[in-house]
C-alpha positions as CSV (number, residue, x, y, z in Angstrom):
1,M,-244.9,-158.9,-161.8
2,P,-242.3,-160.9,-159.7
3,P,-241.6,-164.4,-160.9
4,T,-244.1,-166.9,-159.8
5,P,-242.6,-169.6,-157.5
6,S,-241.9,-172.9,-159.2
7,K,-244.6,-175.5,-158.9
8,T,-242.5,-178.5,-159.6
9,P,-241.2,-179.2,-156.0
10,R,-244.8,-178.8,-154.7
11,R,-246.1,-181.5,-157.1
12,Q,-243.3,-183.8,-156.1
13,H,-244.2,-183.3,-152.4
14,Y,-247.9,-184.2,-153.1
15,E,-246.8,-187.6,-154.5
16,D,-244.9,-188.5,-151.3
17,P,-247.3,-190.4,-149.0
18,V,-245.4,-189.5,-145.8
19,V,-245.8,-185.7,-146.4
20,N,-248.7,-183.8,-145.0
21,R,-250.4,-182.3,-148.1
22,S,-252.2,-179.6,-146.3
23,L,-249.0,-178.4,-144.7
24,V,-247.3,-178.3,-148.0
25,R,-250.1,-176.3,-149.5
26,G,-250.0,-173.8,-146.6
27,V,-246.2,-173.4,-147.2
28,E,-246.8,-172.8,-150.9
29,I,-249.2,-170.0,-150.0
30,L,-246.6,-168.3,-147.8
31,R,-244.1,-168.7,-150.7
32,A,-246.4,-166.8,-153.0
33,F,-245.6,-163.5,-151.2
34,R,-242.6,-161.7,-152.7
35,P,-241.3,-158.1,-152.8
36,G,-243.7,-156.3,-155.1
37,A,-246.4,-159.0,-154.3
38,D,-246.7,-158.2,-150.7
39,Q,-250.6,-158.1,-150.7
40,L,-252.4,-160.9,-152.5
41,G,-256.0,-161.9,-152.8
42,N,-257.2,-165.5,-152.9
43,G,-257.5,-165.4,-156.7
44,E,-253.9,-164.2,-157.1
45,I,-252.6,-166.8,-154.6
46,A,-254.5,-169.5,-156.5
47,E,-252.9,-168.4,-159.7
48,R,-249.4,-168.3,-158.2
49,T,-249.7,-171.7,-156.5
50,G,-251.9,-173.7,-158.8
51,L,-254.2,-174.5,-155.9
52,S,-258.0,-174.1,-156.2
53,R,-259.6,-171.0,-154.9
54,A,-261.6,-173.0,-152.4
55,T,-258.4,-174.6,-151.0
56,V,-256.7,-171.2,-150.9
57,S,-259.6,-169.6,-149.1
58,R,-259.6,-172.4,-146.4
59,L,-255.9,-172.3,-145.9
60,T,-255.5,-168.5,-145.8
61,Q,-258.1,-168.4,-143.0
62,T,-256.1,-171.0,-141.2
63,L,-252.9,-169.1,-141.6
64,V,-254.6,-165.9,-140.3
65,E,-255.7,-167.9,-137.2
66,C,-252.1,-169.1,-136.8
67,G,-250.8,-165.5,-137.0
68,L,-248.7,-166.0,-140.1
69,L,-251.0,-163.9,-142.4
70,E,-252.8,-160.7,-141.8
71,H,-256.2,-160.1,-143.5
72,D,-256.9,-156.7,-145.0
73,R,-260.7,-156.9,-145.1
74,S,-261.2,-153.6,-146.9
75,R,-259.0,-154.8,-149.8
76,R,-259.8,-158.5,-149.5
77,T,-256.1,-159.3,-149.5
78,Y,-253.5,-160.9,-147.3
79,R,-250.0,-160.0,-146.3
80,L,-247.3,-161.8,-144.3
81,A,-247.5,-161.2,-140.5
82,T,-244.9,-160.3,-138.0
83,P,-244.1,-163.9,-136.8
84,V,-242.7,-164.7,-140.3
85,L,-240.0,-162.1,-139.7
86,S,-239.2,-163.6,-136.3
87,L,-238.7,-167.0,-138.0
88,A,-236.2,-165.4,-140.3
89,H,-234.4,-163.8,-137.4
90,A,-234.3,-167.1,-135.6
91,M,-232.8,-168.8,-138.6
92,R,-230.1,-166.1,-139.0
93,A,-229.2,-165.9,-135.3
94,G,-228.9,-169.7,-135.0
95,S,-227.0,-170.3,-138.2
96,P,-223.5,-171.8,-137.5
97,V,-222.5,-171.0,-141.1
98,L,-223.3,-167.3,-140.8
99,G,-221.6,-167.3,-137.4
100,A,-218.4,-168.7,-138.8
101,V,-218.3,-167.1,-142.3
102,A,-219.8,-163.6,-141.8
103,P,-216.9,-162.1,-139.9
104,L,-214.5,-163.2,-142.7
105,M,-216.8,-161.7,-145.3
106,R,-217.1,-158.4,-143.5
107,T,-213.3,-158.2,-143.2
108,L,-212.7,-158.7,-146.9
109,A,-215.5,-156.3,-147.9
110,E,-214.2,-153.5,-145.6
111,K,-210.5,-154.1,-146.6
112,M,-211.1,-153.9,-150.4
113,R,-214.2,-151.7,-150.5
114,I,-216.2,-154.3,-152.4
115,N,-219.4,-156.2,-151.9
116,V,-219.3,-159.7,-150.5
117,G,-222.2,-162.1,-150.3
118,L,-223.1,-165.6,-149.2
119,A,-226.1,-167.4,-150.8
120,S,-227.7,-170.8,-151.2
121,A,-230.3,-172.2,-153.7
122,D,-234.0,-172.2,-153.2
123,R,-235.6,-174.0,-156.2
124,E,-234.5,-172.1,-159.3
125,E,-233.3,-169.0,-157.5
126,M,-230.4,-168.0,-155.3
127,V,-231.2,-166.5,-151.9
128,Y,-228.7,-164.2,-150.1
129,L,-228.0,-165.4,-146.5
130,E,-225.7,-162.5,-145.8
131,S,-224.4,-159.5,-147.7
132,F,-221.8,-156.8,-146.8
133,R,-221.9,-153.9,-149.2
134,F,-218.9,-151.5,-149.2
135,N,-218.8,-150.6,-152.9
136,R,-220.0,-147.2,-154.0
137,K,-222.9,-148.1,-156.3
138,V,-226.2,-147.5,-154.6
139,A,-228.0,-150.3,-156.4
140,L,-225.5,-152.8,-155.2
141,R,-225.6,-151.5,-151.7
142,S,-229.3,-152.3,-151.5
143,V,-228.9,-156.1,-151.6
144,V,-229.9,-157.6,-148.2
145,A,-230.2,-161.0,-146.6
146,G,-233.3,-162.8,-148.0
147,Q,-233.1,-161.2,-151.4
148,R,-233.5,-163.5,-154.4
149,V,-231.7,-163.4,-157.7
150,P,-232.1,-165.5,-160.8
151,M,-229.9,-168.6,-160.8
152,E,-229.4,-168.8,-164.6
153,L,-228.3,-165.1,-165.0
154,T,-225.9,-164.6,-162.1
155,S,-222.5,-165.8,-161.1
156,L,-224.0,-167.0,-157.8
157,G,-226.4,-169.3,-159.7
158,R,-223.9,-170.5,-162.3
159,A,-221.4,-171.4,-159.6
160,Y,-224.1,-173.4,-157.9
161,L,-225.0,-175.2,-161.2
162,A,-221.3,-176.2,-161.5
163,A,-221.3,-177.7,-158.0
164,V,-224.7,-179.4,-157.9
165,D,-225.2,-183.1,-158.9
166,G,-226.0,-184.0,-162.5
167,A,-229.7,-184.9,-161.9
168,Q,-230.5,-181.6,-160.2
169,R,-228.5,-179.6,-162.8
170,R,-230.4,-181.2,-165.7
171,A,-233.8,-180.5,-164.0
172,L,-232.9,-176.9,-163.4
173,L,-231.6,-176.4,-166.9
174,A,-234.8,-177.8,-168.3
175,Q,-236.8,-175.3,-166.3
176,F,-234.6,-172.4,-167.5
177,R,-235.0,-173.6,-171.1
178,R,-238.8,-173.5,-170.8
179,R,-238.8,-170.1,-169.2
180,R,-236.3,-168.5,-171.5
181,S,-236.8,-170.3,-174.8
182,A,-236.3,-167.2,-177.0
183,D,-232.7,-166.7,-175.9
184,W,-231.9,-170.1,-174.6
185,N,-229.1,-171.1,-176.9
186,A,-227.0,-168.0,-176.1
187,L,-227.8,-168.3,-172.4
188,R,-226.9,-172.0,-172.3
189,E,-223.5,-171.2,-173.8
190,E,-222.9,-168.6,-171.0
191,I,-223.9,-171.1,-168.4
192,D,-221.7,-173.8,-169.8
193,A,-218.7,-171.4,-170.0
194,A,-219.3,-170.4,-166.4
195,M,-219.4,-174.0,-165.2
196,L,-216.2,-174.8,-167.1
197,S,-214.6,-171.7,-165.4
198,V,-215.6,-173.0,-162.0
199,H,-214.1,-176.4,-162.7
200,E,-210.9,-174.9,-164.2
201,K,-210.3,-171.8,-162.1
202,G,-212.5,-172.4,-159.0
203,Y,-214.8,-169.5,-159.8
204,C,-217.0,-167.9,-162.5
205,A,-217.8,-164.3,-163.4
206,A,-220.8,-162.5,-164.8
207,S,-222.0,-159.0,-165.6
208,W,-225.8,-159.1,-165.7
209,Q,-226.2,-155.5,-164.6
210,P,-224.5,-152.5,-166.5
211,E,-221.0,-151.7,-165.2
212,V,-221.3,-154.4,-162.5
213,V,-219.1,-157.4,-162.4
214,A,-219.7,-160.3,-159.9
215,M,-217.6,-163.4,-159.3
216,A,-218.7,-166.5,-157.3
217,T,-217.2,-169.7,-156.0
218,P,-218.9,-172.7,-154.5
219,L,-218.3,-173.5,-150.8
220,V,-218.7,-177.3,-150.6
221,L,-218.4,-179.4,-147.5
222,P,-219.4,-183.0,-146.8
223,D,-223.0,-183.5,-145.7
224,R,-223.8,-179.8,-146.0
225,P,-225.9,-177.8,-148.4
226,I,-223.9,-176.1,-151.2
227,Y,-223.2,-172.4,-150.3
228,I,-221.9,-169.8,-152.8
229,L,-219.6,-166.9,-151.9
230,N,-219.5,-164.0,-154.2
231,V,-217.8,-160.6,-154.6
232,S,-219.0,-157.7,-156.8
233,V,-218.0,-154.2,-157.8
234,R,-219.1,-151.4,-159.9
235,T,-216.5,-151.0,-162.7
236,T,-216.0,-150.0,-166.3
237,A,-212.8,-152.1,-166.5
238,G,-214.6,-155.3,-167.6
239,I,-214.6,-158.9,-166.5
240,A,-211.0,-159.8,-167.2
241,A,-209.6,-156.9,-165.2
242,T,-211.9,-157.6,-162.3
243,E,-210.9,-161.3,-162.3
244,K,-207.3,-160.2,-162.1
245,Q,-208.0,-158.0,-159.1
246,L,-210.5,-160.2,-157.1
247,A,-209.9,-163.9,-158.0
248,A,-207.2,-164.4,-155.4
249,P,-209.1,-162.7,-152.6
250,L,-212.3,-164.6,-153.4
251,L,-210.6,-168.0,-153.5
252,S,-208.7,-167.1,-150.3
253,L,-212.0,-166.3,-148.6
254,R,-213.4,-169.6,-149.7
255,E,-210.5,-171.5,-148.1
256,E,-210.7,-169.4,-144.9
257,A,-214.4,-170.1,-144.8
258,K,-213.9,-173.9,-145.2
259,T,-211.4,-173.9,-142.4
260,A,-213.7,-171.9,-140.1
261,L,-216.7,-174.1,-140.9
262,L,-214.8,-177.4,-140.3
263,A,-213.6,-176.0,-137.0
264,A,-217.1,-175.0,-135.9
265,V,-219.6,-177.2,-134.2
266,M,-222.2,-177.6,-137.0
267,P,-225.4,-179.4,-136.3
268,G,-227.9,-179.5,-139.1
269,G,-229.3,-176.3,-140.6
270,A,-228.1,-173.4,-142.7
């Protein structure tokens, strides 16, 4: 089963008197849908969100009326509807970050026949905003915009942890510790080493899939969300050899991206 979305941010929202609780609950229902969990009944949604079945039933009916969910009456399940995809398209088409950085990413990916991605954090996961795949491994080429990867296991996520403020980092590490208690000590050592690498070298590397090495670096600008650039390749050469090959191009891409973003007109948004 795909990982259940975190409930911590939702509970924080509920305690804020200026936030519309019904709207927050409706958004949590939409968040419950993931690849592999594309059709959900009210009971499954209630389990994933922590909401009561009565609340879920009321809100799923509302979301159907709004056109954001489709109801499969024969299976008694719901799925995301077409307008959700149009919202994602509007976000990507209107993103000044993607407009400025994507051409640079594509150029590097084509030149070196590697995979280049841009991601940002959503709760305890990283979400790809863009991905150019020119390496030969089929599994790597399947990564697409909108895909999620674990923060604690990937170079993307560990680079983000190195760049985020201390309070957020501590909260995220506490979640990972609860979720991965059996192997937490070893995992925490890997995360700490990756964060140290970011501070000392500007990037970190990880190999969380067989024969795949990924490297990531934070893209940090004033008054903007933290973005993470990464490169990845299929290789048997190991992390050290891959760093030697790709560290300079990755850091150069980061500086080019910073220059492009600072030169762009960037109102709020991703």
